[in-house]
N, C-alpha and C positions, 0 to 999 in steps of 0.2 A: 062121661066125665064132665063135670060142671066146672065153669070158669070161677077163678078166685074172686071173691067179693071184696072190692077195695073199701077202705075205711073212708069216712068223711074227709079227713085230712089229706090222705093220698089223692082222692078225687079232685080236691081243689089245686094240689100241686101239679096234677097232669095237665088240668086245664090251663094253668098260668104258663106252663113250658110250652104247649101247643100255641097259645095266643102270641106269645113272644116270638116264637119261631116264624109264624106267619107275618108278623110285622116286620122282622128282619129281611124276610124274602121280598115283601112288597116294597120296603125302602130301596133295596139294591136294583129291583126291576125298574122302579119309576124315577131314579135319580137322573137329572138331565145330563150329567158328565159321562153317562153310558151311551149317549146318542150322538151321531155325527151325520150331517147331511153330505150329499155327493160333491158339493163343492168343496167341503172341508177335506175331504178324502184325497181330492186332487190337488190340494194345496200343499205347501212345504210343511211337513210334520212339526218343524221347529216353530212354526208361527203360532201354535196354540197348545195349551195344557192338554186338549183333547189328543192332539197328535202325539205328544210325548208319552201320555199314558198308553196310547195304543201301540207305540214302538216299544215300550217298556215291557207290556205284556207279551208282545211277539217275540222279544229276545228271550224272556223267561221260558217260553214255550219251545225253545230250541231253534227259532229262526235265525237268519243271518241278515246283516244289513249291508247296504252298498251306496256309494255316493253315485247319484246319477250324473249325466253329462254337464248339468248346470250347477253341480255343487252341492244340491240339496240331498237330503237323506231319503233313500227308499228302501223299505225292509222286504227281505224275502222270508215269508212266513211259511211255517209248516202246513197250515191248513188253508191259507189264502195265496192262490197263484197270482202272478202278476197281470195276467189277462183279466183278472177280477178288479184289482186296484188300478189298472191302467188300460181300460178297454178302449180299442181304436174307435173313433167316431165314424159316422156314416160318411159315405163318399170316398172311403180309403179301400182300395182293392187289396186283398191278401196275396202275398208271394209264398210260394213253397221254396224251402231251402234247395238251391242248385237248380231250380226250374225257371225257364224263361218265360216272360209274357210279352206278347206281341200286341201292339196298341197303335191306333191311328188317332191323330189329333190335329186341331186347326190352330191357326194363330191366336195367340192371346190366352190359351187354354193352359191349365195346370191339371196334370194327372197325378194322383196320389196312390201310394202303395205302402204296405207295411210288411215286414218279415217278423212274426211273433216268435219270441224266444222262450216263453213260459211253458211249464209242465202241462197245463191244460191244452195248449196247442198241440203238444206231442201226443197226449192221450186221445184228442180228437182224431189225429191221423192214424193212431193205432186201434180206433175203435172196432173196425172189422175184425181184426186179429183177436182182441180181448172177447168179443161176442162169440167168436168162433170156439175159442178155447173153453169158455164158460158154458157152452152148450145151449145157445139161445134158440136153436131150432127145435127144441124139445127133447134133446138127449143130454143126459148128465156129463157135465164137463169135470175136469179134474179140479178137486178143491184147491183154492189158492188162499194163503194167508195174505189178506188185503193189506193189512198194516205193514208187514215185512216187505211186500212188493212195492208199496208206496215209499218206504224208506230207501230201498235200493234204486228206484226210479229217480228220486229226488237227488240222491248222491251223484248219479251218472249225469242227471240234468245240470246240476251245478258245475260239474267238470266241463260239460259241452259249451255252457254258457260263457266260460272264459275265453273261448275261441274268438278269433276276429271274424268280422263279417265284411265280405268283399262285395261291393256294389259296382255294377258296370250298366252302361247304356250304349246302344249302337243304332245309328240311324240307318234305316233301310231305303227310305225314300225322303226326299226334301222338296221343297217348293221349286218350281221352274222359273227361270228368268225369262221375262218377255222378250228380251233382246240379248244376244250373245256378245254385245259390245260392253258389258258390265265389267268393271274392273275389280269390284269388292268380292269377297267370298260370299258363298250362299249363307243365308241366315241359318244359325245354329241353335239347337235346343240347350237348355241348361239344366243341371243337376242339383237338386237341394236335398240333403240328408240330415235328419235329426235323430238323436237317440233319447229324447225327452218326451215323456207322455204329456207335457204341457204344450208341445208343438207337434201335434199328429198330422199336420197339413202344411208342411214347409214349402214355401214358394215366395214370389215376389210379394213384399208387404208383410210376410210372416216369417221373418228370419232369425227369430229369437232362438238361441241355442243351437244354431247350425253347427254341424261338424266342420271344423276348419275355419269357422267363423264367416263363411260366404259361400255363395254359389259357385258352381264349377261349370263354365261353358264347355260344351262339347268342341273338340277340335278335330277336324277331318272326319266328323260324324261319330266320334267316340270320346267318352269320358269314364273315369273309374275313381274309386275311393275306397279305402279300407279303414275299418275303425274297430277298435278293441272295446267291446261293451258287454254288459249283461242285460241291457234293456232291450225292448222292442225297437226295430230300426224302421224309421219313417221316411219314405222317399217321395220327393216331388220332382216331376219332369216338366219343365215350363216351356212353352212355345212362344217366342217373341211376335210381336205384332210385325206385320209385313210393310216394308216401304214401297214406294213406287217402283215398278219394275219387277215385282215378284208375285207369283200366283200359285195356289195349291196349298198343300199341307204335308205333314210328316207321317211316316210310319217308323216305329222304333221298336226295339227289343230292349227289355230291362230285366236284370236278374240280380239276386242276392244270394250268397252262398257262404257257408262257414268253411269250405274246403279250398276256396281260390277263386280267382276271377273266372266268370263264365265266358266272358269275351276278353281278348288280349291283343296288344299291339306292341311290337318290338322296334322301337326307334333307334336302335344302336347299329343294326346290320341288316343286309338285304337277304342273308342265307343263300345267295345264288352267286354263280360265276358265268360270265358270258364266254361261251367257246368261240362263236364266230357269227357274222351275219353275211347275207348277200343282199340282192336288190329287193327281195320279197319275202325273205324269212330270217329268222334268228334262232340260234340254238344256245340253251343254257343248261347248266347242271348244278344241282345243289350241293351243299356240304354233305358229309356223311349223316345219314339219318339215325344212327345209333352208335354208341361207343362200345356196345357189346358186339363182338364179331363172332360169336359162337354160331355154328352151323344151324342151329334151330331158329335163331333170330334172323339170320340171313335168308333162310328158306321161307320164314313167315312174310318177310317183305316181298320176296321174289315171287310168291304165290298169289299176291294180290291181284284180284281181277280189275279192281278199280283203285287208282291212287288217291289218297285223301288229299294230295296236293294239286293245286292248279295255279296257273299264271294268268293275270289279266293284263292287257296292253291297250293303251288308248294314244291317239294321235296327239302330240305335245301341243299342237296349235288349236285343237278343239276343246270343247267343254269338258269331255270325258267324265272321269270320276271326281271332279273338283268338288270339294266339300264332303266327300265320302272316302277319303284316301285310307282311313284307318278302321273301316267297317268291313267285315266279312259279307254280311247280307247287303250292305250298300254296293260294294263292288259287283257282286253277283247280279244284282237288279240292273245296274247300269250297263254292264258288259253284255248281257243278253239282249239289249235292246238298241245299243248304239253302234254297232259296227259288225263287220262280216269276217273278222279275224278268227282263225281256227288255232287251237292249241293242241298238238300231239303231246299227251302226257303219259309217262310210264315210269316204272321204278327199274333201275338198272344196276348191275354190279360191275359194269366195265369201267375203263379209265383208271385202273390202278387200285391195288389194295384189296379188291373183292368186296368192299363195304357197300351196302345199299346207298343209292343216291336217287333223286328225282331228276328225270330228264325231260326238257320242254322244247318242243320244235313249234315256234310260232310262225304261222304262214299267212299268206294273202295280204302281206303288208305292201306298202308303197315305197318305190325307190327313193334314195336320198331323203329320207324322212326321219325325224326324231320321234321317239315314242317313250311314254311313262309306263313303267312295267311295276306289277305288284305280285308278290308271292303270297299265297294263302293256303293255309292248312284248314280243312273242314273236318272236324272230328265227328260230325253226323255220320260219317262213313263208318264202316265196321272196322275199328282199329283197336278193339279191346285186347286183342292179343299181340299188339305190336309194342315194341320198345321205342319210345320217343325220347330217350334219355338225352340224345344229342340235340334236341330242340327245346329242352326245358319243360316242365309240366304244362300240360295243355288243358284248357277248359272246354266244356261241351260245345261252346260257341265258336271255337276255332281261334286262329291268329292270323293277323296280317303283319308282315315284315315291312320295313322301310322301303319306300318307293325308289325306283332308279331310273336311269335314263339310257336308252341305247338308240343307235342310228343305223339304218339300213345302208348299204353300198348304193353308189349311183349307177354303175355299169353292170351289164349282164354277162361280163367276161369272168366273173367269179360266182361260184354256186357252192353251197354247204352241202357236204355229204357226211354220213356217219352210218353206223351199223354195218361196216364192211366185213364180209365173211372171213377174210384172211387177215388184213390189216385191222384188227378189232380196236385198236386204240387210236386210229385216225378218225378225226372228227373236226373238220374245219372247211373253209371255203377253198375250192380248187379251181384251176383254170377250166373255163367252160365256154359255152356259146349258146345262142338262143334255141338251137335245135334240141337241147337237153333241158330247156327251162322247166319243162313239165314231165321230165322223165329222169328222175334221180336214179332209178334202177339201171339204166343204160349207161349212165356216166359212171356210177360205182363199178359196174362190170368191167369197163375198160380198164380203169386204174387198178382194181384189185386183181383182175385175171393177170395183168402184167406182173404185178409183185409176187403173185403165187407161182407163176411160171419160173421166174429168176430164183425164188427160194428152192424149188424143186431141183433145179440144177446145182445149187449150192450144197444141198444136203447129199447129192451124188459125190460131189468132191469131198465133202467132210467124211463121208463113210470110208474114205480110202485112209484116213487117219486112224492110228491105233489109239482109239479113245478108251476103251475098256481094257485097261492094263494096269500094271503095278505103278505106284507112285513114281518110282525112280525112272521108270520107262516113259512116262508122260512127257508131252512137249513142254508143260509148264507146271510148277508146284503151286501156283497161285490161281490159275485159270484152267477150265477144262472145256470140253466140247460143247456141253450145255450152255455154258456162259458165251461161247462163240456164236452158237445158234441164236441165242436170245439177242445179243447185241447186233448181230447182222440183220435180224429181222427189224429191229428198231431203226437202224440206219437205213435200211432198204425202203421201208414204208415211208419214212420221212423225206428221204432224197428223191425217191421215184415219184411221189405224189406231192407236187409243190403247194405251199400255202399261198393263196392269192389275195392280193390287194387291189383296190381300184387305181387306175392311172392317176387320178387326181389325188391320192393319199400322199401325205408328206412324210418324211422321216429319213434320216441318214442311213438306216439299216435296209432299206428297200432297194431292190434290184430290178431295173427296168427289163421288160421282156417283150418280144415281138413287136418292136417299135416300127417296122416298116409295114405292118398291116394296117388296114383301115379300121376305124371303130364299128362296132357291130350295129350302130345306128346309120352307117353309110358315111360318116364324116371321114375326111382324109386323114392319113397317119399323123402323128404328133410331130411337131417341129421344134417345141421349146423344150429342150431336154434339161437344161440347166436349172430351170425353177421347179422341176418336178422330180428330182432326184437327189441322191446324196452328192457330196463334193467329188466330182470326176477328175478335176485337174491334177492328175497323179503323174503323168509321164511327159506331156509335152503341152504346149499352148493350144495346139489344134486337137487335142484329145476329143473334146465335146463335138467338134464338127465332123468327126468320123465315127460317131456312135452307131449310125446306122449301118456301117460296114463291119462291125465287130461282132462276132458269133454270140458273145455272151449277152448282147442286148438286142440283136436283130432277130433272134428266134426264141421259142419257148425253152424251157430247161431240157427237154427230151423231144426227139423228132416225132414220136408218135402223137404227142400232144397237137402239134401243127397239122399232121396228116389226118388224124381221126376226130379230133375235137375242134380245132380251128378257132381259138379264142381271138379276141382283138388285143390291141395293146393292153398290158396290165403290169403290175408290179408284184415281185415275189419276196416273201420273208425267207431268207435263206435257211437251210437247216444248220443246226449248231454244229461247229467243227469238232466239239467233244464227242459227238457220236461216231465220227470217223476214228478219233484217237482210240475210243474204246473198242472198236472193232478190231483195230490193228494189235492192241494189246491182248485181247481175248483169243484171237484165233491162231492157229499153227503157221509157222512162217512159210510152210509149203504152199499155202493158198496165195501167198505173194499179195496180200492187201497192202496198200500204201496210201497216204493222204497227199494231196498236192502241196507244193510249196508256194510260197508268195513269188509274183503277185496273183498267180492262178487261184490260190486257195481264197482270197477275199472276194473272188468273182463267183465261187462255188459254195462257200460256207460263211456263216456269220459267226460272231463270238459273243458269248454270254457276258453280261456286264453286272457287276456287283451294285447293290443299291439302287437299281433302276426300278421306278414305279410309274412310268409313264407310257411304256409300249413294250410289245413283244419284240426284242432285238434279233432273235433267232428261233427257229422252230424245232420243237422236239415232242415227243409223244407226251400228251397231257398238258401242253401249253394252253393257258387260258387267261382271261382278264378278269380283274375284279371290277365291280360296278361301282359307279359315282356314288358318294354317300353324301354330297353336299345338299343341305336343306336350310330352309328359313325357319325361324322360330315359330311361325305361326301354324303352317300346315304341312311342313316338309317340302316345300316347294321353293325353287330358285327363280325369283322373279326376273333376274337379269339375263337368263339364258342358261343352257345346261351344256356340259361337255363330257366326253368319255374319258375316263382315266384307265390306262392299260397297265397291268402288272404282270410281269413273268412270274409265274408260280412253278417251281421245280417239281420233278416227280416225287421227290421225297416230301414236299409239302402236300402234294396232292394226296399222297397216301394218309396224310394226318388230317384230312378235310374234317 
């Protein structure tokens, strides 16, 4: 088949059309307004007609525009990722979302990081998955509609880009003081954050467009910042120049995440209660670890081989963790190198309610010494199957709670015991002596065996009562034998196992015991009774002069304590009188329980007081003290000294920790 022959006129018309088409294409390709150099692309689009034209075309092709942090316009284009229009400069290290970077730095240096928020960064992270799915190893992969996949990915990316970005920095090591006589705080790093591509290396002297308008100095080795942005997030961590008296550098962790802070610090509470102290140890218990008390959750906590919690303690007169009070990694590094204290740490469901709690026994402390304590949860442990709802969401870097102060006792006449086999809710300091100082088990055995023996005899008497009978035949319509047994055990363990305080302790609720015995260090018995006890002038002017002759003061609460344990002079927090009242109300009259009347009652029992927040005025199962929350504005430290605040917490409150 031969081609159609064009006429002379048709040939001229075709040539004219082709030439004009070529001229139009050449004009469009070589027109100057279709070019922009790199500097123009990084400038504000509103500064030139080139920028306006570029934005107009981007919007016409389906892109979205957003205002950057400096008020300028930055377009989100369908075919141009932000990593192309705002690429990070050299010297800026990339951060992965939710991943931590460990860095060492020296004085005067600034280290820069960037968290990329664009689609290209996401595609780069998913490259391995894409290659495997498309069969890059020689096998045919499943056919994918690339245009449809890009549109779905971009829609998801835009939604994710609206999330906040959480930035946190935590110092793990800091410069050392060449002398411990310095009064100023250790030099701290500073955090600079920018969300503008025009300031990709924020730091000293480069503070244009900083989030919040200024740098954020670390306090106690910690700083954080959150920002709502669709841009890349640029981070600078600046180390100050060292003044005379400091040497060394810093090691720190930095992280940026769209899901929450990697590191966290709680400045509002300690999350711990002090149970009691003795001359060389202290016992603490946390609040409930979860608000979900179903059996599966409790079992998950109970079955932990390693608790994610720990507690650090530092002598209050020494350097300790100064400057790192809010840093998990900082507290770890200092604690492991600065002292010989040991912390027995476990999860327990004791002390009421059956809810999981963290229990801490800090040992090898010094008598009559104040310490700074810090509670830390380290989620590097295996905690993915645990419910932390009671502690609020935790980042992977863990959390530090507000520091607190506690003080050890002066004398060895009191010793902390807990984990008793029978009196399971007994946990506090009891009368002791130096022969039991390193033998808790022997001391526990004496007290607990006595209580268990008394309870066995009691159950024999209770078994003679017709408990399993009709309601009309029972001894009470309000109480039963189960109530009687429970109230008897609470009363027995509290009354038989006294709560001990130092002889030097002050307080109207304290009862002097064993005043005729010498102190354990060989000193003679005390003689100044008035200044060391509550108001005694109750019956006659010569009452104080005859204290040593009165049984309530001359001996310990029970004869077996003086015979088998032999403590020195000490004071006792008396059991609460309502424990005796509850026993009398709950048990059958045939058992003939009765509480003493005054004045004998005030020598054997204490009375609970409403609205008291300074001391434990009487002892009961689960009596604990809240920890001091005083702090300075700078680093959570009271410069003028610390003091312990005691708070009586009832059993009902304990159940709701």
